[in-house]
C-alpha positions as CSV (number, residue, x, y, z in Angstrom):
1,M,29.8,10.7,47.2
2,L,26.9,8.4,47.4
3,H,24.1,8.0,45.0
4,I,20.9,8.4,46.9
5,K,19.1,5.6,45.1
6,F,21.8,3.0,46.0
7,S,22.1,4.4,49.4
8,K,18.5,3.8,50.1
9,Q,18.7,0.2,48.9
10,N,21.6,-0.5,51.2
11,K,19.6,1.0,54.3
12,S,21.7,4.0,54.3
13,V,25.0,2.2,55.0
14,C,28.1,3.2,53.0
15,E,29.3,-0.1,51.3
16,E,32.9,1.2,51.1
17,R,33.5,2.5,54.6
18,G,30.6,0.8,56.6
19,N,29.4,4.1,57.9
20,H,25.8,4.1,59.1
21,L,24.1,7.2,57.9
22,S,21.1,8.9,59.5
23,M,17.6,7.7,58.7
24,D,14.2,9.2,59.3
25,S,11.6,7.2,61.3
26,M,9.8,5.6,58.3
27,E,13.1,4.4,56.8
28,R,14.3,2.9,60.1
29,I,11.0,1.0,60.7
30,E,11.4,-1.0,57.5
31,P,14.7,-2.9,58.4
32,S,13.7,-3.3,62.1
33,I,10.2,-4.9,62.1
34,D,7.8,-6.9,60.1
35,P,5.8,-5.0,57.4
36,N,2.4,-3.7,58.4
37,T,2.7,-4.4,62.1
38,W,3.4,-1.0,63.5
39,I,0.9,1.2,65.1
40,P,1.7,4.9,65.6
41,L,0.6,6.3,69.0
42,D,0.0,10.0,70.2
43,E,0.7,11.5,66.8
44,D,-1.1,14.7,67.5
45,T,0.9,16.0,70.5
46,I,2.9,19.1,69.8
47,S,5.2,21.4,71.9
48,K,4.2,24.6,73.5
49,D,6.3,27.8,73.7
50,V,6.4,27.8,77.5
51,L,9.4,30.4,77.5
52,S,8.2,32.6,74.6
53,F,11.7,31.8,73.2
54,C,12.9,33.8,70.3
55,D,16.3,34.2,68.6
56,E,16.2,34.9,64.9
57,E,12.6,33.7,64.7
58,S,10.2,32.7,67.5
59,Y,10.0,29.0,68.6
60,E,6.3,28.9,67.7
61,N,6.9,30.3,64.2
62,R,9.7,27.6,63.7
63,F,7.1,25.0,64.3
64,L,4.6,26.5,62.0
65,G,7.2,26.8,59.3
66,L,8.2,23.2,59.8
67,K,4.5,22.1,59.5
68,R,4.1,23.9,56.3
69,K,7.3,22.5,54.8
70,Q,6.7,18.9,55.8
71,G,2.9,18.7,56.0
72,Y,3.1,17.3,59.5
73,L,5.1,17.4,62.7
74,R,6.5,14.0,63.6
75,L,9.5,13.6,65.9
76,F,9.3,9.9,66.3
77,K,7.2,6.8,65.8
78,Q,5.9,4.5,68.5
79,V,5.1,1.0,67.1
80,S,4.1,-2.4,68.1
81,D,5.6,-5.4,66.4
82,I,3.1,-8.4,66.5
83,Q,5.6,-10.8,65.0
84,M,8.4,-10.4,67.6
85,E,6.8,-10.9,71.0
86,H,5.1,-7.5,70.8
87,L,8.3,-5.5,71.0
88,L,7.5,-1.9,71.4
89,H,9.8,0.2,69.1
90,L,10.4,3.8,69.3
91,V,12.4,5.6,66.6
92,L,13.6,9.2,67.0
93,W,13.3,11.4,64.1
94,T,16.9,13.0,63.6
95,S,16.9,15.0,60.3
96,N,14.3,17.7,60.3
97,L,13.5,18.9,63.7
98,W,16.2,20.5,65.7
99,G,18.5,17.5,65.3
100,G,16.0,15.2,67.1
101,S,16.4,17.3,70.2
102,M,14.4,16.3,73.3
103,G,11.8,18.7,74.5
104,S,8.6,18.3,76.5
105,V,6.6,16.5,74.0
106,V,9.5,14.0,73.4
107,G,9.7,13.3,77.1
108,E,5.9,13.0,77.4
109,K,5.6,10.5,74.5
110,I,8.5,8.4,75.7
111,T,7.2,8.3,79.3
112,C,3.7,7.2,77.9
113,L,5.3,4.6,75.9
114,I,7.2,3.3,79.0
115,E,4.0,3.4,81.0
116,Y,2.1,1.6,78.3
117,A,4.7,-1.2,78.1
118,T,4.7,-1.5,82.0
119,Q,0.8,-1.8,82.0
120,K,1.0,-4.4,79.1
121,L,4.0,-6.2,80.5
122,L,5.8,-5.8,77.2
123,P,9.5,-5.6,76.4
124,L,10.7,-2.1,75.2
125,V,13.1,-1.1,72.5
126,L,14.1,2.7,72.1
127,V,16.1,3.7,69.1
128,C,18.0,6.7,70.2
129,A,19.2,9.3,67.8
130,S,19.5,12.9,69.2
131,G,21.5,16.1,69.8
132,G,20.3,16.2,73.5
133,A,17.9,18.5,75.3
134,R,16.2,21.2,73.4
135,M,17.5,24.6,74.5
136,Q,14.4,26.5,73.4
137,E,12.5,24.7,76.3
138,G,15.1,25.2,78.9
139,T,14.6,23.5,82.3
140,V,11.4,21.9,81.1
141,S,13.4,20.0,78.6
142,L,16.1,19.0,81.2
143,M,13.4,17.7,83.5
144,Q,12.4,15.1,80.9
145,M,15.6,13.3,81.7
146,A,14.6,12.7,85.2
147,K,10.9,12.0,84.2
148,I,11.9,9.3,81.7
149,S,14.5,7.7,84.0
150,S,11.9,7.6,86.9
151,A,9.5,5.6,84.6
152,L,12.2,3.4,83.4
153,H,13.2,2.6,87.0
154,Y,9.8,1.4,87.8
155,Y,9.6,-0.6,84.6
156,Q,13.0,-2.4,85.0
157,V,13.3,-2.6,88.8
158,Q,9.7,-3.1,90.1
159,K,8.3,-4.9,87.1
160,K,11.6,-6.6,85.9
161,L,10.8,-6.0,82.4
162,L,13.2,-5.9,79.5
163,Y,14.4,-2.6,78.0
164,I,16.8,-2.6,74.9
165,S,18.5,0.6,74.1
166,I,19.8,0.9,70.5
167,L,22.2,3.9,70.0
168,T,22.7,5.4,66.6
169,Y,24.4,8.3,65.1
170,P,24.4,10.6,66.9
171,T,23.4,9.9,70.5
172,T,24.6,12.9,72.6
173,G,23.9,15.1,75.6
174,G,20.8,14.5,77.6
175,I,20.0,11.3,75.8
176,T,23.1,9.8,76.7
177,A,22.9,11.1,80.2
178,S,19.6,9.4,80.7
179,F,17.7,6.6,78.9
180,G,20.1,6.1,76.2
181,M,22.6,4.3,78.6
182,L,20.1,2.7,80.9
183,G,19.1,-0.3,78.8
184,D,19.3,-3.8,80.2
185,I,20.9,-4.6,76.8
186,I,22.7,-1.7,75.1
187,I,23.3,-2.0,71.4
188,A,25.0,0.4,68.9
189,E,25.3,0.7,65.3
190,S,28.8,0.6,63.8
191,K,30.7,3.9,64.1
192,A,27.8,5.6,65.9
193,Y,28.8,8.9,67.6
194,I,27.9,8.4,71.3
195,A,28.9,11.1,73.8
196,F,27.7,13.6,76.4
197,A,29.7,16.7,75.4
198,G,30.8,16.8,71.8
199,K,34.5,16.7,70.7
200,R,34.6,20.5,70.0
201,V,33.0,21.4,73.3
202,I,35.5,19.2,75.2
203,E,38.5,20.6,73.3
204,E,37.5,24.3,73.8
205,T,36.6,23.7,77.4
206,L,39.6,21.7,78.6
207,G,42.2,22.9,76.1
208,Q,43.1,19.3,75.2
209,K,43.0,17.3,72.0
210,V,40.4,14.6,72.0
211,P,41.8,11.4,70.4
212,D,40.2,10.2,67.0
213,G,37.5,7.6,67.5
214,F,37.4,8.4,71.1
215,Q,33.5,8.8,71.0
216,L,32.6,6.2,68.5
217,A,30.8,3.0,69.3
218,E,33.8,0.7,68.8
219,A,35.8,2.7,71.6
220,L,32.9,2.4,74.0
221,F,32.4,-1.2,73.4
222,E,36.1,-1.8,74.0
223,N,35.7,-0.1,77.5
224,G,32.6,-2.1,78.3
225,L,30.0,0.5,78.0
226,L,28.1,-1.4,75.2
227,D,26.8,-4.9,75.0
228,L,26.8,-5.4,71.2
229,I,27.6,-3.6,67.9
230,V,25.2,-4.8,65.4
231,P,25.1,-3.8,61.6
232,R,21.8,-2.2,60.6
233,I,21.0,-4.9,58.2
234,L,21.1,-7.5,61.1
235,I,19.2,-5.7,63.8
236,K,15.9,-7.3,63.1
237,G,17.3,-10.7,63.5
238,V,19.2,-9.7,66.7
239,L,16.0,-8.3,68.3
240,S,14.1,-11.4,67.3
241,K,16.7,-13.6,69.1
242,I,16.7,-11.6,72.2
243,S,12.8,-11.7,72.2
244,D,12.9,-15.4,71.9
245,L,15.3,-15.8,74.9
246,Y,13.3,-13.3,76.9
247,S,10.0,-15.1,76.3
248,S,11.4,-18.2,78.0
249,V,12.5,-16.7,81.3
250,P,10.9,-18.3,84.3
251,Y,9.5,-15.1,85.9
252,K,7.7,-14.2,82.6
253,K,5.8,-17.6,82.7
254,N,4.8,-17.1,86.4
């Protein structure tokens, strides 16, 4: 058990076990960039119920309920950090809106952010935390994987700009299968759960036991799928160092 006051003071990291707990967008901005340097973009975009999806309640009514409860609909923040070589920073909201699942609005906002970074020749940081594609939007949601990856390909290959992917708990499904693992530098928080299919799905599908820790950041790092595992308290300094190195590369000056 963790006292919420002390957990907040320690950036939602368990002091005893080192587990990095989930954070919302506002909480994650604070340890990542300098105060009063972030600028939210495209705040008013919301999803449409393209499939007229309904289970226990309609997709549209769920959105209205969340809006009344929270006072706003905000899946993630797009911010610009003036102090760290204009690093663009995107934080996925994980706790209140379908586990941070990726729908059409998420895909549109991320794509717009990448296009903005391409136009301004800025390095890009995406903080990934999601349960994957949003089933309530069907194929429209799945298409966002290709849409974002295409924008990233132009950004990275054609413009030769830097994309840093930060994987947190959890990063799964369509996020892992697309932009989550496409970073020029891939960083993960300690003990972050990173996978395509979840442990339960694998075990029920294959009838095999998944080893403990098989899908944690440390296991992925040992197998060469990550570049760094960085404690949350140090992430701002690491991003600043990478930014300093990036700003000195020859093609940037040319």
